[in-house]
C-alpha positions as CSV (number, residue, x, y, z in Angstrom):
1,M,87.4,86.4,138.2
2,M,90.7,86.6,136.2
3,I,89.0,88.2,133.2
4,S,87.3,90.7,135.5
5,N,90.7,91.7,137.1
6,I,92.4,92.1,133.8
7,T,89.6,94.2,132.3
8,N,89.5,96.4,135.4
9,K,93.2,97.2,134.9
10,G,92.8,98.6,131.5
11,I,91.7,96.1,128.8
12,K,88.1,96.7,128.0
13,K,85.9,93.6,128.6
14,E,84.6,93.5,125.0
15,Y,88.2,93.6,123.7
16,F,89.7,91.0,126.0
17,F,89.1,88.0,123.7
18,V,90.7,90.0,120.8
19,V,93.8,90.3,122.9
20,M,93.8,86.6,123.9
21,I,93.4,85.4,120.3
22,S,96.2,87.8,119.3
23,L,98.4,86.2,121.9
24,L,97.4,82.7,120.7
25,L,98.3,83.6,117.1
26,I,101.7,84.9,118.3
27,I,102.4,81.5,120.0
28,C,101.3,79.5,117.0
29,N,103.4,81.7,114.7
30,S,106.4,81.1,116.9
31,I,106.0,77.4,116.8
32,L,105.7,77.5,113.0
33,W,108.9,79.7,112.8
34,L,110.8,77.0,114.8
35,I,109.6,74.3,112.5
36,L,110.4,76.1,109.3
37,S,113.8,77.2,110.6
38,N,114.8,73.6,111.4
39,F,113.7,71.9,108.2
40,L,115.6,72.4,104.9
41,I,112.9,73.2,102.4
42,P,113.0,75.6,99.4
43,L,112.3,79.2,100.4
44,S,109.4,79.5,98.0
45,D,107.7,76.4,99.6
46,A,108.4,77.9,103.1
47,I,106.8,81.2,102.0
48,V,103.7,79.4,100.8
49,I,103.4,77.5,104.1
50,L,104.0,80.7,106.0
51,L,101.2,82.5,104.0
52,I,98.6,79.8,104.4
53,I,99.2,78.9,108.1
54,S,100.4,82.2,109.6
55,I,100.0,85.4,107.6
56,I,96.6,85.0,106.1
57,P,94.9,83.8,109.3
58,S,96.6,86.6,111.3
59,Y,95.6,89.3,108.9
60,F,92.0,87.9,108.6
61,F,91.7,88.1,112.4
62,M,93.2,91.6,112.7
63,L,91.2,93.1,109.9
64,F,87.9,91.3,110.9
65,S,88.2,92.4,114.6
66,T,89.1,96.0,113.6
67,R,86.2,96.2,111.2
68,K,83.8,94.6,113.7
69,Y,84.4,97.1,116.4
70,F,85.3,100.3,114.5
71,G,84.4,100.0,110.9
72,F,86.5,100.9,107.8
73,A,86.9,104.6,108.5
74,R,89.8,104.3,110.9
75,F,93.4,105.1,110.6
76,Y,94.3,101.7,112.1
77,F,92.2,99.7,109.5
78,V,93.9,101.6,106.6
79,F,97.3,101.0,108.3
80,L,96.7,97.3,108.4
81,V,95.6,97.1,104.7
82,L,98.7,99.0,103.6
83,T,101.0,96.6,105.5
84,V,99.7,93.7,103.4
85,F,101.1,95.3,100.2
86,F,104.3,96.8,101.6
87,Y,105.4,93.9,103.7
88,Y,103.9,90.8,101.9
89,G,103.4,91.9,98.3
90,Q,106.2,89.7,97.0
91,H,105.1,86.8,99.3
92,I,101.7,86.9,97.6
93,L,103.3,86.8,94.2
94,V,105.0,83.5,95.1
95,I,101.5,82.0,94.9
96,L,99.8,84.3,92.4
97,D,102.5,85.0,89.8
98,Y,105.7,83.1,90.5
99,N,107.1,83.5,87.0
100,Y,106.7,87.3,87.1
101,L,108.4,87.5,90.5
102,I,111.5,85.5,89.5
103,S,111.8,87.6,86.3
104,Q,112.5,90.7,88.3
105,D,115.9,91.9,89.4
106,F,115.3,92.4,93.1
107,T,113.0,90.0,94.9
108,I,112.7,88.0,98.1
109,L,113.9,85.0,96.0
110,D,117.0,86.6,94.4
111,G,119.4,85.1,97.0
112,R,120.9,88.5,98.0
113,I,119.6,88.0,101.5
114,S,119.9,84.6,103.3
115,N,116.8,82.4,103.4
116,Q,116.8,82.4,107.2
117,S,116.8,86.2,107.3
118,I,113.8,86.2,104.8
119,L,111.9,83.8,107.2
120,N,113.0,85.7,110.3
121,A,111.8,89.0,108.8
122,S,108.5,87.5,107.7
123,F,107.7,86.3,111.2
124,L,109.0,89.4,112.9
125,I,106.7,91.6,110.9
126,I,103.5,89.5,111.5
127,Q,104.4,89.1,115.2
128,S,105.0,92.9,115.4
129,L,101.6,93.6,113.8
130,L,99.9,91.3,116.3
131,L,101.6,93.1,119.2
132,I,100.5,96.4,117.7
133,H,97.0,94.9,117.6
134,I,97.2,94.1,121.3
135,G,98.4,97.6,122.1
136,Y,95.7,99.2,120.0
137,F,92.9,97.2,121.6
138,S,94.4,97.8,125.1
139,G,94.3,101.6,124.6
140,I,91.4,102.4,122.4
141,K,88.2,103.8,124.0
142,S,84.9,102.1,123.5
143,K,82.9,104.5,125.6
144,W,83.4,108.1,126.6
145,D,83.1,109.4,130.2
146,E,80.4,111.8,131.2
147,N,82.7,114.8,131.3
148,I,83.6,114.5,127.6
149,L,80.0,113.8,126.6
150,R,79.0,116.9,128.5
151,E,81.2,118.9,126.3
152,T,79.4,117.7,123.2
153,K,77.8,120.4,121.1
154,D,76.3,120.9,117.7
155,Y,78.2,124.1,116.8
156,I,81.7,125.6,116.6
157,D,82.4,128.8,118.4
158,K,82.4,131.7,115.9
159,R,85.7,133.1,117.3
160,V,87.3,129.7,116.9
161,H,85.9,129.5,113.3
162,T,87.3,132.9,112.4
163,S,90.7,132.5,114.0
164,F,91.3,129.1,112.6
165,K,90.3,130.0,109.0
166,I,92.5,133.1,109.0
167,I,95.5,131.0,109.9
168,A,94.5,128.3,107.5
169,W,94.1,130.7,104.5
170,T,97.4,132.5,105.3
171,L,99.4,129.3,105.5
172,F,97.6,128.0,102.4
173,I,98.5,131.0,100.2
174,V,102.1,131.2,101.4
175,S,102.7,127.4,101.2
176,G,100.7,127.0,98.0
177,I,103.0,129.4,96.1
178,A,106.1,127.7,97.6
179,M,104.7,124.3,96.7
180,L,104.1,125.4,93.1
181,I,107.7,126.6,92.8
182,K,109.0,123.3,94.3
183,L,106.9,121.1,92.1
184,S,107.8,123.0,88.9
185,Y,111.4,122.6,89.8
186,L,111.0,118.9,90.4
187,I,109.1,118.3,87.2
188,Q,111.9,120.1,85.3
189,L,114.6,118.0,86.9
190,N,112.6,114.8,86.3
191,Q,112.2,115.6,82.7
192,S,115.8,116.5,82.2
193,Y,117.5,113.7,84.2
194,G,115.0,111.0,85.0
195,Y,113.7,110.0,88.5
196,L,116.8,108.3,89.9
197,E,119.2,111.2,89.1
198,R,116.7,113.7,90.3
199,R,116.5,111.8,93.7
200,A,120.3,111.9,93.9
201,L,120.2,115.7,93.2
202,E,117.7,116.2,96.0
203,A,120.4,115.0,98.5
204,S,122.9,117.5,97.2
205,N,123.5,121.2,98.1
206,G,122.8,122.1,94.5
207,F,119.1,121.1,94.9
208,T,118.6,123.7,97.6
209,E,120.5,126.3,95.7
210,G,118.5,125.7,92.6
211,L,115.2,125.7,94.4
212,G,115.7,128.2,97.2
213,S,115.6,127.0,100.8
214,F,112.6,129.3,101.5
215,A,110.4,127.4,99.0
216,L,111.5,124.1,100.4
217,Y,110.7,125.1,103.9
218,L,107.4,126.9,103.3
219,S,106.1,124.2,101.1
220,E,105.9,121.8,104.1
221,W,103.0,123.8,105.4
222,F,100.9,122.9,102.4
223,F,99.4,119.7,103.7
224,P,98.6,121.2,107.2
225,S,96.9,124.2,105.5
226,I,94.9,121.8,103.3
227,Y,93.7,119.9,106.4
228,M,92.8,123.1,108.3
229,L,90.8,124.4,105.3
230,F,89.1,121.1,104.7
231,I,87.9,120.9,108.3
232,F,85.8,124.0,107.7
233,N,84.9,123.8,104.0
234,T,82.3,121.1,104.6
235,G,79.6,122.6,102.3
236,K,78.9,120.7,99.1
237,L,80.4,123.4,96.8
238,K,83.4,124.2,99.1
239,N,84.0,120.5,99.5
240,K,84.3,120.0,95.7
241,A,86.6,123.1,95.5
242,M,88.9,121.5,98.1
243,Y,89.0,118.2,96.1
244,L,89.8,120.2,93.0
245,I,92.8,121.8,94.7
246,I,93.9,118.4,96.0
247,G,93.5,116.8,92.6
248,V,95.6,119.5,90.9
249,F,98.4,119.1,93.5
250,S,98.3,115.3,93.1
251,I,98.7,115.5,89.3
252,L,101.6,117.9,89.6
253,Y,103.2,115.8,92.3
254,L,102.9,112.6,90.1
255,M,104.4,114.5,87.2
256,S,107.5,115.1,89.4
257,G,107.9,111.3,89.5
258,S,107.1,110.9,93.2
259,R,104.2,109.0,94.6
260,F,104.3,108.0,98.2
261,L,103.7,111.3,99.9
262,L,100.2,111.0,98.6
263,L,99.8,108.4,101.3
264,K,100.0,111.1,103.9
265,L,97.6,113.4,102.1
266,G,95.2,110.6,101.4
267,M,95.1,109.6,105.0
268,G,94.5,113.1,106.3
269,I,91.7,113.8,103.8
270,F,90.1,110.3,104.5
271,L,89.9,111.0,108.2
272,I,88.5,114.5,107.8
273,Q,85.9,113.4,105.2
274,F,84.7,110.3,106.9
275,I,85.0,111.1,110.6
276,W,84.7,114.9,110.8
277,I,82.3,115.7,107.9
278,R,80.2,112.6,107.3
279,P,80.3,108.8,107.9
280,L,81.6,106.4,105.4
281,T,78.7,104.6,103.5
282,K,78.8,101.4,101.5
283,K,78.2,103.4,98.3
284,T,81.1,105.6,99.1
285,L,83.3,102.6,100.0
286,R,82.6,101.1,96.5
287,R,83.6,104.3,94.9
288,I,86.8,104.4,96.9
289,L,87.6,100.8,95.8
290,I,87.1,101.8,92.2
291,L,89.3,104.9,92.6
292,G,91.9,102.6,94.3
293,I,92.1,100.4,91.3
294,V,92.4,103.4,89.0
295,G,95.1,104.7,91.4
296,V,97.0,101.5,91.2
297,I,97.1,101.7,87.4
298,V,98.2,105.4,87.6
299,L,101.0,104.6,90.0
300,K,102.2,101.8,87.8
301,I,102.3,104.2,84.8
302,I,104.2,106.7,86.9
303,S,106.7,103.9,87.9
304,L,107.3,103.0,84.2
305,S,107.5,106.6,83.0
306,R,109.9,107.9,85.7
307,A,112.6,105.5,84.5
308,I,112.6,107.3,81.1
309,P,114.5,110.6,80.9
310,N,112.6,113.3,79.0
311,A,109.4,111.1,79.0
312,G,106.7,112.7,76.8
313,L,104.0,111.8,74.3
314,S,106.5,109.7,72.3
315,S,107.0,107.5,75.3
316,I,103.3,106.5,75.6
317,S,103.7,103.4,73.5
318,D,106.7,102.2,75.5
319,I,104.8,102.8,78.8
320,F,101.7,101.0,77.5
321,N,103.7,98.0,76.3
322,G,105.5,97.8,79.7
323,L,102.2,98.0,81.4
324,M,100.8,95.1,79.4
325,S,103.9,92.9,79.5
326,E,104.5,93.3,83.3
327,G,100.9,93.2,84.4
328,I,99.3,95.9,86.5
329,F,98.8,94.2,89.9
330,S,101.8,91.9,89.8
331,G,104.0,94.9,89.2
332,V,102.4,96.8,92.1
333,L,102.8,93.9,94.5
334,W,106.4,93.5,93.5
335,E,107.2,97.1,93.8
336,T,105.4,97.8,97.1
337,G,106.8,94.5,98.5
338,I,110.3,95.8,98.1
339,T,109.7,97.6,101.5
340,F,109.9,94.1,103.0
341,T,113.6,94.1,102.1
342,S,114.2,97.0,104.5
343,V,113.4,94.6,107.3
344,S,115.0,91.4,106.0
345,N,118.2,93.3,105.1
346,V,118.5,94.8,108.6
347,L,118.0,91.3,110.1
348,D,120.6,90.0,107.7
349,K,123.3,92.6,108.5
350,V,122.7,93.5,112.2
351,P,124.6,92.8,114.3
352,S,126.9,90.5,112.2
353,L,128.0,93.3,109.9
354,I,126.6,96.5,111.4
355,P,126.1,96.9,115.2
356,H,122.8,97.8,116.8
357,F,122.2,101.5,116.8
358,G,121.2,101.6,120.5
359,G,118.3,104.0,120.1
360,K,120.2,106.8,118.4
361,S,117.5,107.1,115.7
362,Y,115.0,108.2,118.5
363,L,117.6,110.5,120.1
364,G,118.1,112.0,116.6
365,S,114.3,112.6,116.3
366,I,114.7,115.0,119.3
367,L,117.9,116.7,118.2
368,I,116.8,117.2,114.6
369,F,114.5,120.1,115.4
370,L,117.0,121.9,117.6
371,P,119.3,124.6,116.3
372,S,122.6,123.3,114.8
373,F,124.7,124.4,117.8
374,M,122.6,122.3,120.1
375,R,123.0,119.1,118.1
376,F,126.6,118.6,119.3
377,G,127.8,117.2,115.9
378,F,125.4,114.3,116.2
379,F,124.3,114.2,112.6
380,S,127.9,114.6,111.3
381,Q,128.8,111.5,113.2
382,Y,125.7,109.4,112.7
383,N,123.5,108.7,109.7
384,I,120.1,107.9,111.2
385,S,118.4,107.0,107.9
386,V,117.9,103.2,107.7
387,S,117.7,103.3,103.9
388,A,120.8,105.3,103.5
389,T,122.7,102.9,105.7
390,F,121.5,99.6,104.5
391,S,120.3,100.0,100.9
392,P,123.8,100.2,99.4
393,L,124.6,96.9,101.1
394,Y,121.7,95.4,99.0
395,Y,121.9,97.3,95.7
396,N,125.7,98.0,95.7
397,T,125.0,101.6,94.8
398,N,124.0,104.8,96.5
399,L,121.8,105.9,93.5
400,I,118.7,103.9,94.6
401,G,117.2,102.8,97.9
402,Y,114.3,100.6,99.0
403,G,112.9,103.1,101.6
404,S,112.5,102.0,105.1
405,S,110.0,100.8,107.7
406,F,109.4,101.5,111.4
407,I,110.0,97.8,112.1
408,A,113.4,97.9,110.4
409,E,114.3,101.1,112.2
410,A,113.1,99.6,115.5
411,F,115.1,96.4,115.1
412,Y,118.2,98.3,114.0
413,N,118.0,100.3,117.3
414,L,116.6,97.8,119.7
415,G,117.2,94.3,118.4
416,Y,114.5,91.9,119.6
417,L,113.3,94.5,122.2
418,V,111.5,95.6,119.1
419,L,108.6,93.3,120.2
420,P,107.6,95.1,123.4
421,F,108.2,98.4,121.5
422,M,105.5,97.3,119.0
423,F,103.0,97.1,121.9
424,L,103.8,100.8,122.6
425,I,103.3,101.7,118.9
426,G,99.8,100.1,119.2
427,L,99.1,102.2,122.3
428,L,100.3,105.3,120.4
429,F,97.9,104.6,117.5
430,A,95.0,104.1,120.0
431,K,95.7,107.2,122.1
432,T,95.9,109.4,119.0
433,E,92.7,107.9,117.6
434,N,91.1,108.6,121.0
435,L,92.1,112.3,120.6
436,L,90.7,112.3,117.1
437,M,87.3,110.9,118.2
438,K,87.2,113.2,121.3
439,A,87.7,116.2,118.9
440,K,84.9,115.0,116.7
441,I,82.5,114.5,119.7
442,T,83.3,117.9,121.2
443,K,83.5,119.8,117.9
444,N,87.1,120.9,118.5
445,P,88.8,121.8,115.2
446,P,92.3,122.5,116.5
447,L,92.4,119.1,118.3
448,F,91.0,117.3,115.3
449,F,93.6,119.0,113.0
450,I,96.6,118.1,115.1
451,S,95.3,114.5,115.6
452,T,94.7,114.2,111.9
453,Y,98.2,115.6,111.1
454,I,99.9,113.1,113.5
455,L,98.0,110.1,112.0
456,S,98.7,111.2,108.5
457,E,102.4,111.2,109.4
458,L,102.2,107.9,111.2
459,I,100.7,106.2,108.1
460,Y,103.9,106.8,106.3
461,I,106.0,104.7,108.8
462,V,104.8,101.7,106.9
463,R,107.6,102.5,104.4
464,N,109.7,105.1,106.2
465,D,111.5,105.8,109.4
466,M,109.8,107.3,112.4
467,Y,112.5,109.7,113.4
468,P,111.3,112.7,111.3
469,I,107.8,112.7,112.7
470,L,108.4,114.7,115.9
471,R,110.0,117.5,113.9
472,Y,107.2,117.6,111.4
473,V,104.6,117.6,114.1
474,I,106.2,120.5,116.1
475,F,107.0,122.6,113.0
476,Y,104.0,122.0,110.8
477,A,101.2,121.2,113.3
478,V,102.1,122.7,116.6
479,V,103.2,126.0,115.1
480,P,99.9,126.6,113.3
481,I,98.0,125.8,116.5
482,I,100.2,128.4,118.4
483,L,99.5,131.0,115.7
484,Y,95.8,130.2,116.0
485,K,95.9,130.5,119.8
486,I,97.6,133.9,119.6
487,L,95.0,135.2,117.1
488,H,92.1,133.7,119.1
489,S,93.3,135.4,122.3
490,I,93.6,138.7,120.4
491,F,90.0,138.4,119.2
492,R,88.8,137.4,122.7
493,I,90.6,140.4,124.3
494,K,89.0,142.8,121.7
495,M,85.6,141.4,122.4
496,N,86.0,141.7,126.1
497,L,87.2,145.3,125.7
498,S,84.2,146.2,123.4
499,N,81.8,144.8,126.1
């Protein structure tokens, strides 16, 4: 009777035991946290115990249950996989390559952050992910009601097709030119100054003056336009042409020294290819895994080369030697695992050194897309970037940062109220995926585009703050849809008049 009552209130019957096991894991992890916090043992030993008893079983359950019900071709499954590397990459190295880990300058074992804060952050992350898992399975649809199924069709309205493609091509041409200008400028700066100084220049007024604010602004429509075109270019030849464009962009982007925005693009293309166009097969999955290994090697090469000013052909031997001496996968686990520091450092410094932010990051996400006179001086008074606030406390310099995380941002703002907030994040993932699948079923390109764009932005919160997302969605997803609606209405009026 109790199970029936709960499932009737929202949790699907087939997902009920997923929720219950998640809760059981949260309880077991809490007990382990109490034990490890009250026994004086070396941090490396505590991390090994944590991995074996808590992190690995929790991840195995979350990945297995997601794969069982939804397969690999889901935003949420990819999200979970990425969190392994970004949050626990260095934890894994404690077991797999301890000597390499302790040879690096900045690690979870370097003593810059207290052992207790390292443990607290390790548990906070896995508990947060389990609560996201509960929220996701509480909100995801397993079946679709008859009204939605009645909308299902095997074609896309010709007027929708025409209007959508016109807007997509217009935005692609305009943003593509702006993106080429931007990437050329970044490549030039990277070759002249190196990656770190280039990043510092990006935060200065000189960057905008050298680039031109119009190119910086218009280039942001490049990803949305790619998604819009990709939704309609589903034929074999057109599909290959789209991948060629994406490949050229990726090469130029990597030449600029940057890497992580490819997470957004990769997520968007993945969803369109394997949900909108055709299902993911085992053969394709094997190809993706091979490409992933190649991608890891490329990213490591980029990481080594961007530290060398004026890197060129003469630097190839240095990069190769660095690649062999550091190890490919150990280096990737160490570098991605730096994101964990964004959480542990916040727990270490808040509220003892820096007070809780009280939700100002989320207020800033609303104010950031308003005109300057409506922001009431908010951004001159507050810095809402977690990395900008806390990285200098770890590195003792403003030249480099470790990025951020939606969990670090949430704790900075909410303290331990971060835990119920994670449940809401899981619901957000589920509701957005529901929209994506509804758009697929009903052959609704505008809805599929905006859902894809939102999820491609959400994947980036693994290593970044959430506050910019609302602005990006309104400017770069909602605006194209408004333009499409206007053009679609014009075509419909003309057709009615001609009849």
